[in-house]
Structures are given as C-alpha cells and as structure tokens.
C-alpha positions as CSV (number, residue, x, y, z in Angstrom):
1,X,85.8,85.6,93.8
2,X,82.1,84.7,93.2
3,X,80.6,81.8,95.1
4,X,79.7,79.9,91.9
5,X,83.4,80.1,90.8
6,X,84.7,78.7,94.1
7,X,85.2,75.1,94.9
8,X,84.3,73.5,98.2
9,X,88.0,73.4,99.2
10,X,88.4,77.1,98.4
11,X,85.4,78.0,100.6
12,X,86.5,75.7,103.4
13,X,90.0,77.4,103.4
14,X,88.2,80.7,103.6
15,X,86.3,79.7,106.7
16,X,89.3,78.0,108.3
17,X,91.2,81.3,107.9
18,X,88.1,83.2,109.2
19,X,88.5,85.4,106.1
20,X,86.3,88.5,106.5
21,X,86.5,89.2,102.7
22,X,84.0,86.5,102.1
23,X,81.4,87.7,104.7
24,X,78.1,88.2,102.9
25,X,79.3,86.2,99.8
26,X,78.1,82.9,101.2
27,X,77.1,81.3,104.4
28,X,78.4,78.1,106.1
29,X,75.8,75.6,107.4
30,X,76.9,73.0,110.0
31,X,74.8,69.9,110.2
32,X,76.0,68.9,113.6
33,X,74.7,72.2,115.2
34,X,71.9,73.2,112.9
35,X,73.2,76.7,112.5
36,X,74.7,78.8,109.7
37,X,77.5,81.3,110.0
38,X,79.4,83.9,108.1
39,X,82.8,82.8,106.9
40,X,84.7,84.8,109.5
41,X,82.8,83.3,112.5
42,X,85.2,83.0,115.4
43,X,83.7,79.6,116.5
44,X,85.8,76.4,116.0
45,X,86.0,75.4,112.4
46,X,83.6,72.5,111.8
47,X,84.6,69.2,110.2
48,X,84.3,69.3,106.3
49,X,81.9,66.4,106.5
50,X,79.5,68.5,108.5
51,X,79.7,71.6,106.3
52,X,77.4,72.8,103.5
53,X,77.7,76.1,101.7
54,X,74.8,78.2,100.6
55,X,74.7,81.4,98.4
56,X,72.1,83.1,100.6
57,X,70.9,83.0,104.2
58,X,67.4,82.4,102.7
59,X,68.7,79.1,101.2
60,X,70.1,78.1,104.6
61,X,66.7,79.0,106.2
62,X,64.9,76.8,103.7
63,X,67.3,73.9,104.5
64,X,66.3,74.1,108.1
65,X,69.3,76.0,109.6
66,X,69.2,79.0,112.0
67,X,71.5,82.0,112.2
68,X,74.5,81.9,114.5
69,X,74.0,84.0,117.6
70,X,77.7,84.7,117.9
71,X,78.6,86.0,114.4
72,X,75.2,87.2,113.3
73,X,75.6,86.5,109.6
74,X,72.7,88.8,108.8
75,X,74.9,91.7,109.8
76,X,77.5,91.0,107.0
77,X,77.8,93.3,104.0
78,X,75.8,92.2,101.0
79,X,77.1,90.0,98.2
80,X,78.9,91.7,95.3
81,X,77.5,88.9,93.1
82,X,74.2,90.7,92.7
83,X,75.9,93.6,90.8
84,X,78.4,91.3,89.0
85,X,75.7,89.0,87.8
86,X,73.4,90.4,85.2
87,X,71.2,87.3,85.1
88,X,67.7,86.9,86.5
89,X,69.0,85.9,90.0
90,X,71.2,89.1,90.2
91,X,68.4,91.3,88.9
92,X,65.9,89.7,91.3
93,X,68.1,90.2,94.3
94,X,68.6,93.9,93.6
95,X,64.8,94.4,93.4
96,X,64.1,92.3,96.5
97,X,66.6,94.3,98.4
98,X,64.7,97.5,97.4
99,X,61.5,96.1,98.9
100,X,59.6,95.3,95.7
101,X,58.1,92.1,97.0
102,X,56.8,93.8,100.2
103,X,55.3,96.7,98.2
104,X,54.0,94.9,95.1
105,X,54.2,91.2,95.7
106,X,55.8,88.3,93.9
107,X,53.6,88.6,90.7
108,X,54.9,92.2,90.2
109,X,58.5,91.1,90.7
110,X,58.0,88.3,88.2
111,X,56.4,90.7,85.7
112,X,59.4,93.1,86.0
113,X,61.7,90.3,85.2
114,X,59.6,88.9,82.3
115,X,58.6,85.6,83.9
116,X,55.5,84.0,85.5
117,X,55.6,83.8,89.3
118,X,55.9,80.0,89.1
119,X,58.8,80.0,86.6
120,X,60.6,82.7,88.6
121,X,60.3,80.7,91.8
122,X,61.8,77.7,90.0
123,X,64.6,79.7,88.6
124,X,65.6,81.3,91.9
125,X,65.3,78.1,93.8
126,X,67.6,76.4,91.3
127,X,70.1,79.2,91.4
128,X,69.9,80.5,95.0
129,X,68.3,77.7,97.0
130,X,65.2,79.7,97.8
131,X,62.3,81.3,96.0
132,X,61.3,85.0,96.0
133,X,59.1,84.7,99.1
134,X,61.8,83.1,101.1
135,X,64.4,85.6,99.9
136,X,62.1,88.5,100.8
137,X,61.5,86.9,104.2
138,X,65.2,86.8,104.8
139,X,65.4,90.4,103.8
140,X,62.8,91.3,106.3
141,X,64.6,89.3,109.0
142,X,67.8,91.2,108.1
143,X,66.0,94.6,108.4
144,X,64.4,93.5,111.7
145,X,67.8,92.6,113.2
146,X,69.3,95.9,112.2
147,X,66.4,97.8,113.9
148,X,66.4,95.6,117.0
149,X,70.1,95.9,117.5
150,X,70.6,99.5,116.2
151,X,67.6,101.5,117.4
152,X,65.2,101.9,120.3
153,X,62.0,101.7,118.2
154,X,59.1,99.9,119.9
155,X,58.8,96.3,118.9
156,X,55.6,96.9,116.9
157,X,57.3,99.7,114.9
158,X,60.2,97.4,114.2
159,X,57.8,94.8,112.9
160,X,56.1,97.1,110.4
161,X,59.3,98.9,109.5
162,X,60.8,95.6,108.5
163,X,57.9,94.8,106.2
164,X,56.0,92.3,108.3
165,X,52.2,92.2,108.1
166,X,51.7,91.6,111.8
167,X,53.6,91.6,115.1
168,X,52.8,87.9,115.4
169,X,54.4,87.1,112.0
170,X,57.4,89.2,113.0
171,X,57.8,87.4,116.3
172,X,57.5,83.9,114.7
173,X,60.1,84.8,112.0
174,X,62.7,86.3,114.4
175,X,62.4,83.2,116.6
176,X,62.7,80.8,113.6
177,X,65.6,82.6,112.0
178,X,67.7,83.6,115.0
179,X,66.4,81.2,117.6
180,X,65.9,84.3,119.8
181,X,62.9,86.4,120.8
182,X,62.9,90.0,119.5
183,X,63.7,91.1,123.1
184,X,66.6,88.8,123.4
185,X,68.0,89.9,120.1
186,X,67.6,93.5,121.1
187,X,69.7,92.8,124.2
188,X,72.7,92.4,121.8
189,X,72.5,96.0,120.7
190,X,75.7,97.9,120.5
191,X,74.8,101.5,120.1
192,X,77.5,104.1,119.4
193,X,78.5,106.3,122.3
194,X,76.5,109.2,120.9
195,X,73.4,107.0,120.4
196,X,70.4,108.0,118.5
197,X,67.5,110.1,119.5
198,X,64.6,108.2,121.2
199,X,62.6,106.7,118.4
200,X,65.2,107.6,115.8
201,X,66.7,105.2,113.2
202,X,70.5,105.2,113.4
203,X,72.2,102.2,111.8
204,X,75.6,100.9,110.9
205,X,76.4,100.3,107.3
206,X,78.8,97.3,107.1
207,X,81.3,97.2,104.2
208,X,84.4,95.4,103.2
209,X,87.5,97.5,103.7
210,X,89.4,99.3,102.3
211,X,87.0,102.1,101.4
212,X,87.9,105.3,99.6
213,X,85.4,107.3,101.7
214,X,87.2,110.6,100.9
215,X,86.8,110.1,97.2
216,X,83.1,109.2,97.3
217,X,82.2,112.0,99.7
218,X,84.1,114.4,97.4
219,X,82.1,113.2,94.5
220,X,78.8,113.9,96.4
221,X,80.1,117.2,97.6
222,X,80.8,118.4,94.1
223,X,77.3,117.5,92.8
224,X,75.0,118.1,95.8
225,X,71.9,120.2,94.9
226,X,71.1,122.8,97.6
227,X,67.9,122.0,99.3
228,X,67.8,118.4,97.9
229,X,71.2,117.3,99.1
230,X,73.9,118.4,101.5
231,X,77.5,117.1,101.6
232,X,80.7,117.6,103.4
233,X,84.1,115.8,103.4
234,X,82.6,113.1,105.7
235,X,78.9,113.2,105.3
236,X,76.1,113.2,102.7
237,X,72.4,113.6,103.2
238,X,69.4,114.0,100.9
239,X,65.6,114.1,100.7
240,X,64.0,111.4,98.7
241,X,60.5,110.5,97.4
242,X,59.6,106.9,98.3
243,X,56.5,104.8,98.0
244,X,55.3,105.8,101.5
245,X,56.0,109.5,101.2
246,X,59.0,111.8,101.6
247,X,62.1,110.5,103.4
248,X,65.5,111.8,104.4
249,X,68.7,110.0,105.1
250,X,72.3,110.9,106.0
251,X,75.4,108.8,105.7
252,X,78.4,109.8,107.8
253,X,81.8,108.4,108.6
254,X,82.7,108.5,112.3
255,X,86.1,108.6,114.0
256,X,86.4,104.8,113.9
257,X,85.9,104.8,110.1
258,X,82.5,103.2,110.4
259,X,79.7,104.4,108.2
260,X,76.4,105.3,109.9
261,X,73.0,105.8,108.4
262,X,70.4,108.1,110.0
263,X,66.9,108.0,108.5
264,X,63.6,109.9,108.8
265,X,60.6,108.3,107.1
266,X,57.0,109.1,106.5
267,X,56.2,105.3,106.3
268,X,58.4,103.0,108.4
269,X,57.9,100.3,105.7
270,X,60.2,102.2,103.4
271,X,63.3,101.6,105.6
272,X,64.6,98.6,103.6
273,X,64.4,100.6,100.4
274,X,66.4,103.5,102.0
275,X,69.1,101.1,103.3
276,X,69.4,99.4,99.9
277,X,69.6,102.8,98.1
278,X,72.3,104.1,100.5
279,X,74.3,101.0,100.0
280,X,74.1,101.3,96.2
281,X,74.9,105.0,96.3
282,X,78.2,104.3,98.2
283,X,78.9,100.9,96.5
284,X,79.1,99.2,99.8
285,X,78.7,95.7,98.6
286,X,81.8,95.8,96.4
287,X,84.7,93.4,97.1
288,X,87.6,95.9,97.0
289,X,90.3,93.4,97.8
290,X,89.3,91.3,94.7
291,X,89.0,94.4,92.5
292,X,92.3,95.9,93.6
293,X,94.1,92.6,93.2
294,X,92.7,92.1,89.7
295,X,93.7,95.6,88.5
296,X,97.1,95.4,90.2
297,X,98.0,92.5,87.9
298,X,98.7,95.2,85.2
299,X,101.9,97.2,86.1
300,X,100.5,100.4,84.5
301,X,97.6,100.4,87.1
302,X,99.6,99.7,90.2
303,X,100.4,103.4,91.0
304,X,96.6,104.2,90.8
305,X,95.6,101.3,93.0
306,X,98.3,102.1,95.6
307,X,97.2,105.7,95.6
308,X,93.5,105.0,96.0
309,X,92.9,101.5,97.5
310,X,89.2,100.6,97.8
311,X,88.0,103.0,95.1
312,X,84.2,102.9,94.7
313,X,81.9,103.7,91.8
314,X,79.0,105.9,93.1
315,X,75.5,104.5,92.5
316,X,72.2,106.3,92.4
317,X,69.4,107.0,94.9
318,X,66.8,107.2,92.2
319,X,67.1,105.8,88.7
320,X,64.8,108.3,87.0
321,X,66.5,111.2,88.6
322,X,69.9,109.7,87.5
323,X,68.9,109.8,83.9
324,X,67.8,113.4,84.0
325,X,71.0,114.4,85.8
326,X,73.2,112.6,83.3
327,X,71.4,114.2,80.3
328,X,71.6,117.7,81.8
329,X,75.3,117.1,82.5
330,X,76.3,116.0,79.1
331,X,79.1,118.0,77.6
332,X,79.2,120.6,80.3
333,X,81.2,121.0,83.6
334,X,80.0,119.7,86.9
335,X,79.6,123.2,88.1
336,X,77.4,124.1,85.1
337,X,75.3,121.0,85.5
338,X,74.9,121.6,89.2
339,X,73.7,125.1,88.5
340,X,71.1,123.9,85.9
341,X,69.9,121.1,88.1
342,X,69.6,123.3,91.1
343,X,67.4,125.7,89.1
344,X,65.3,122.8,87.9
345,X,64.9,121.5,91.5
346,X,64.0,124.9,92.9
347,X,61.5,125.7,90.2
348,X,59.8,122.3,89.8
349,X,60.7,120.4,92.9
350,X,58.2,119.6,95.7
351,X,58.8,121.4,99.0
352,X,58.2,119.5,102.1
353,X,58.3,120.5,105.8
354,X,61.9,119.5,106.0
355,X,63.4,120.0,102.5
356,X,63.2,119.9,98.8
357,X,62.4,116.8,96.7
358,X,63.8,116.5,93.2
359,X,61.1,117.1,90.6
360,X,58.8,114.3,89.4
361,X,59.2,113.1,85.9
362,X,55.7,114.4,85.1
363,X,56.7,117.9,86.3
364,X,59.8,117.9,84.2
365,X,57.9,116.7,81.1
366,X,55.3,119.4,81.5
367,X,57.4,122.4,82.6
368,X,61.0,121.5,82.0
369,X,61.1,123.7,78.9
370,X,60.3,126.7,81.0
371,X,63.4,126.2,83.3
372,X,66.1,124.4,81.2
373,X,68.5,126.4,79.2
374,X,70.4,125.4,76.1
375,X,69.8,124.1,72.6
376,X,66.1,123.4,71.9
377,X,66.8,119.8,70.8
378,X,68.6,119.1,74.0
379,X,65.7,120.4,76.1
380,X,63.2,118.4,74.0
381,X,65.3,115.3,74.6
382,X,65.3,115.8,78.4
383,X,61.6,116.5,78.6
384,X,60.9,113.7,76.2
385,X,62.8,111.2,78.4
386,X,61.0,112.5,81.5
387,X,57.6,112.0,79.7
388,X,58.5,108.5,78.7
389,X,59.5,107.6,82.3
390,X,56.3,109.3,83.6
391,X,54.0,107.3,81.4
392,X,55.9,104.1,81.6
393,X,56.9,103.8,78.0
394,X,60.5,103.8,79.2
395,X,61.3,101.8,82.3
396,X,64.5,102.3,84.3
397,X,65.1,100.2,87.5
398,X,67.9,98.6,89.4
399,X,66.5,95.2,88.2
400,X,66.8,95.9,84.4
401,X,68.8,93.7,82.1
402,X,71.8,95.7,81.2
403,X,71.8,95.1,77.5
404,X,68.1,95.8,77.2
405,X,68.3,98.9,79.3
406,X,71.1,100.3,77.1
407,X,69.1,99.5,73.9
408,X,66.0,101.2,75.3
409,X,68.0,104.3,76.3
410,X,69.8,104.6,72.9
411,X,66.4,104.5,71.2
412,X,65.5,107.7,72.9
413,X,66.3,111.0,71.1
414,X,69.3,112.8,72.5
415,X,70.7,109.8,74.4
416,X,74.0,108.5,73.1
417,X,76.4,105.7,74.1
418,X,78.1,107.7,76.9
419,X,74.9,108.6,78.6
420,X,73.4,105.1,78.3
421,X,76.6,103.4,79.6
422,X,77.0,106.0,82.4
423,X,73.5,105.4,83.6
424,X,73.9,101.6,83.4
425,X,77.1,102.0,85.5
426,X,75.3,104.0,88.2
427,X,71.8,102.6,88.2
428,X,72.4,98.9,87.9
429,X,75.9,98.9,89.5
430,X,77.4,97.1,86.5
431,X,81.1,96.7,87.5
432,X,82.2,96.2,83.8
433,X,81.2,99.5,82.1
434,X,83.9,101.4,80.2
435,X,83.5,105.0,78.8
436,X,86.1,105.4,76.0
437,X,84.5,108.5,74.7
438,X,85.0,110.3,78.0
439,X,87.7,113.0,77.7
440,X,88.8,112.7,81.3
441,X,89.0,108.9,81.0
442,X,91.4,109.2,78.1
443,X,93.4,111.9,79.8
444,X,93.8,109.8,83.0
445,X,94.7,106.7,81.0
446,X,97.4,108.6,79.1
447,X,98.8,109.9,82.4
448,X,99.2,106.2,83.5
449,X,101.1,105.4,80.2
450,X,98.1,103.8,78.4
451,X,96.7,104.6,75.0
452,X,94.9,107.9,74.9
453,X,92.8,107.2,71.8
454,X,89.3,105.6,72.1
455,X,90.0,102.6,70.0
456,X,93.4,101.7,71.5
457,X,92.2,102.3,75.0
458,X,89.1,100.2,74.5
459,X,91.2,97.3,73.3
460,X,93.5,97.6,76.3
461,X,90.6,97.9,78.7
462,X,89.4,94.4,78.0
463,X,92.3,93.1,80.1
464,X,90.6,94.7,83.2
465,X,87.2,92.9,82.7
466,X,85.0,92.4,84.6
467,X,86.1,95.5,86.6
468,X,86.2,98.2,84.0
469,X,83.8,100.5,85.9
470,X,86.5,100.6,88.6
471,X,89.2,101.0,85.9
472,X,87.2,104.0,84.7
473,X,87.1,105.5,88.2
474,X,90.9,105.1,88.5
475,X,91.3,106.9,85.2
476,X,89.1,109.8,86.4
477,X,91.2,109.9,89.5
478,X,94.4,110.1,87.5
479,X,93.6,113.1,85.4
480,X,96.6,115.5,85.5
481,X,95.9,118.9,87.1
482,X,96.0,120.8,83.8
483,X,93.9,118.3,81.9
484,X,90.2,119.0,81.3
485,X,88.4,118.3,84.6
486,X,85.6,119.7,86.8
487,X,86.6,122.2,89.4
488,X,86.6,120.7,92.9
489,X,85.9,117.2,91.4
490,X,88.2,114.2,90.9
491,X,86.2,112.8,88.0
492,X,85.1,113.6,84.5
493,X,83.8,117.0,83.5
494,X,81.0,115.2,81.7
495,X,79.6,113.5,84.8
496,X,76.7,114.7,87.0
C-alpha cells in the first residue's frame, strides 16, 4: 500500500503493530522526542497527537528531526513507490539514488526531467517534503551509514565514497542526521562472522521477505556472459563501467538468507550508484506481501503465488546494455542469445586488469556488423540503436517517463512492442508491464487455466493491475515442461 493511499489511522496501526512491511515506505516523526523512526521501531508507540508521518527521511530532516539510534531508519529497504510511481517524484528519486546529483548537480537532474531547477525543487518539496539537494543529502547520509557500520574503510574514504565534498561536511551531516559522530556510529557495526578484507566494501542489502532468491539467481545464471558476469545458484557478480571507471560487484545469499554486496571500485564516489544498481537488478525495493496478496485475490493465480512467494522481476545494471541484450535476444533462445552476446563482448568489449566490460555503444555502432550474425536488417537495427545511444539522439535511463521511453524506442527501426515493453519493465522497474505477444507468457497463462490468446489474455490481465510485471513473471514460471522455453531457464525463450 503506497503512503499517499494510506490514512493517518492506517499508518498509526502499522507502527503500533511494528509492521516490518512498511519499513522504508514512510518514517514516523515524534514531536516529543525530536526523532524519526522506521515503522517497526521497537520503542514504545508514541501518542497519536505527537506523531507526524513523512514519505522520506529527507522530509523528516528538513522538518528538524533526527534519525532514531535504536532502529536506524536509514537501514530500511527502499520504498517501492519510486518504481510504482511514474511521475516526476518517482523518476527523480530513481535518478537521485543512482547518484546523478552528486555527479552532475541539480541543474542536470532538472534537465533530465524536463524542468527548471527552481520548478523541480518546488515540485519535489510539495510531493516529498524536501527538494533535490535535501533528498541527495539524505542519500549521502544513508551511504555513509552503510559504510561506517558495514566496512572498515578509513573515515576520509567513507566521506568521499558517500559523495561528500569534504570530511568536515561529512562530519557535520552525520552529526546532524544521526546525532552521533562518525566514530560513534561506526561502533554500532555488526560485521558478519566472515567479515570483509581490510579496506574492502562488504555490505548488507536489506529487503522485504519473502524473496524468491533461487529464481532470480537462476535467471542470472542462464544469461551470464563469461568474462563480464559470473553466476551460481546463490551468487551473481559482474564487471561494470561507471562514471569513475571500471567497477566490480558481487551479490550473494548467505546461510541466514541475507543478501550481501561486495564491491571493488576505481572511484569510491561510485559506491551509491553500484548499490542502487544492485538493488534494481534484484528488485529489492519491491513489497512482495502486497504483490502476493493482490495477485492471490484471483483463484487462478493462487497456485502460482503459493509455489513462488516473493517472486521478483529482474532489473538491469546498465540501461544501454539492456536494450542491446533485448534486441539481440529477440525471437531466439536464451542459449543462442547468450552465445551471440558473449561473442560481441569478447570481440568488442574492454578488457581490464580484472575482467571484461560489456562493449560501449560507440564500439557496437562502429564494429557491431563485423561480429553480429543474422539478417542484415536486424544487425542494422542493433547498430543503429547503439549509435543513437552513443550520440545522445536516443536517451535511456532509469528516470525516463515510461510512455515517452516506449514511444522513443518504437520510433527506432527494428524495435517492436515486445522489446520496448520488456526494456521498460527492466530499466525503469515499472511493475505494471504485460507482454501478451510473448509465447511463454501465453503458455504459462494457459497452464493456469487462463486465456491463451493475446486479446483474451490482455483483457484478463487488467484485473492484476498495477502488478502485471509480476503476473508476467508468474506466467513465465508456470510454463509446462514441454512448452516452448529456454533450456535451463524458468522464463521466456525471447528474454535475454
């Protein structure tokens, strides 16, 4: 349930029950103490007259509150609202989480969203209780807390990793937000028994259970490109090109079912971007309880939800790469797509000291025709899309408006509705995308007793809004063994 749809009484009941499902979806500010908490804080429930609710920690900061030292609200999973909402606020929050303000400033953020900085500040303040600078500052504080509690990095490295311009600014912000010095906050660290190597970055990735970790690791394992990525039944790692240089990250699930993130960076300032991308890739800000409950209203879907509670829709680590992978994978099996993309990466990718980076769009535009196989028109479409991404005539980011992104993709030669919608599902994280033209979707739907034709299935799918991306994932997961499907994969043969 989104914050804007909840009444005061509903939110108050959530904090009275210490309901962990709402952690990260809003914060509770208490006027009598001057602090704000996550909904599940174990402290005594405050009187209703002393309570105010805010959609973001930044809004609570702006109102003069400090973070609770007991429940550490900054450690909660992110809000699912930023994917569910396709408005300016949701788009802005996705870009801020990726570090756009730290890298490019508020004017660049505003330009990406199509507004002036002043108007964007007014919009976000009205919607979220804080402007882009305050929201970015809260993001830096969140990153700083993760590093102080989860690593042994020197304080100066933590400051610059979190995006602060100086150690002094970092110290002042940590004291103001948490009412603790960085050293006192570090004293709260709870490293895993294995720990991380000295100077290493090893963080927990919080999420709302249940989580179909086996399913999402299987997805990664079926599509991993040797050299670029490596995946097992309980881990996924990859090399990535970021603003500060090459990076590597690994997500693993430990024996206690926690997800851990290990990171190696060229520039410590890229950490927030890596964390945001890892969370999107594993769809960790989803609210699985709400999604499963909504889908279970329909008797036909109950067996699928019971079989796979907490199903996730994989995101993307790089939007440009995602488009190329989707275009290469159209109308062929996962194995064939993986072979073609592996060849593309090996021939045109950039080799670093530690691994292989997926090719730049400029390299694919210039030399993709030498490596890609298949119909000439299809190769021209792929290299044309890469050229458009490289020269900026086509933009593709996590902060795009969904309808505008779809329209821009459909205007490109060789990109049809399936590809445009699939990319929107995985790049933006839109939870309400449906793919009626997908053979495996129709096969899985039919196996659950639903219409197997595109028109009938599309009409039925409207009942599952706004969770049709998760409906699609359940259909992929329900494909009978003899139906068209990718070897070793649980999802559609058309996906990559």
